[in-house]
N, C-alpha and C positions, 0 to 999 in steps of 0.2 A: 391698732397699728400705731407706730410712732412716726412722727413727721418732723423734719428739721425745718425751721423757719428762720430765714436770715434777712428779710427785707421788710416790706410794707405791711406784712401780716404780724409782725412782732408787737408785743405790748406797747401801747402808746403811739403806734403808727396808724396811718389812715385806714387800712383794711382789717385791722384786728377786730373791730366791732362787727364787721360784716361776715367774718369767717371763724373766729376762734373764741368768742365770748362763751363761757360755759365749758370749754374743752379743758381736759386735765393737763395742767402745766407740769412737766417733769423736771425741768431745770435748764440752766444756761449751759451750753455746750459749744464746742468748736470742732471743725473738721480735723481729722488726724492728718490728712494730706493737705498741702496748700492748693488753692484754686485761685484763678484770676477772678476778681470782682470789680465790676465797672458800674458807674452811675450813668444811666443812658436816657436819652430822649428828653423831650420837654417836660415829662412827668417826673424826671429825676429818680427813676426806679432803679434799684440795684439789680444787676444781672450777674450771676455766677456762671462762668463758662465751664463746660465739662472737659477740663484739661488738668486732671490731677497731676501734682508735681510742679505746677507753675504757680506763681503768685505768692499768696500768704494764706495761713490758716484762717478760715472764716468763722467768726463767732455768730451764734444765733441762739434760738430757744427750741427746746424739744417739747412736743405735745403728744399726748395719746389721744387719738381720735377714732371715730368709726367710719364706715364706708360712706354714709350719707354726708358727713361733714367733709370727707375727702372730695366728693363730687362738687360741693360748694366751693372748696378751695381751688379745685381745678378750673371751675368757671371763672372765679375771680382772677386767676393767673393765666387764663387763656391756654391752658394745657391742651395738647393735641393739635395745636396750630403750629405753624411753621417756626415760630420763634420761641416757644416755651414747651418744656417737657419735664417729666419727672425722671429722676435717676436715683440710684442708691449710693450713698456716701457713708463712710464710717466717721462717727463723731465720738468725742470724749468729753467728759464733764469739765467745766471751768470751776475751779475751786475744789473744796473737799466734800466728801459725803455722797458722791454720785458714782454709779457703776459705769463701766464702759458700755456703750450702746451703739447699735446700728440703726440708721433711719433713712427713710425716703425723703427727698427734697420736695 
């Protein structure tokens, strides 16, 4: 499965080594629709709100991962808690040479 990464799990950011080392990097992408993106809390973590059509297109990285790694990412991101969840967004490549892709966040 493909997963869109836009914050602290990206290459060079604090959670990358805990969740994505060894995962297959597909490429740099951005959302087709704009979304609001905020920097929140004392940890300065980015939060993308599920409000398509508002804000700006969000750039990130696309990875191909398996179910086991998805569970690790969900734990790192506190998915299934009140403030964090997965959703489906449409992304498009940044630059040339990539195909149009759909991904879970």
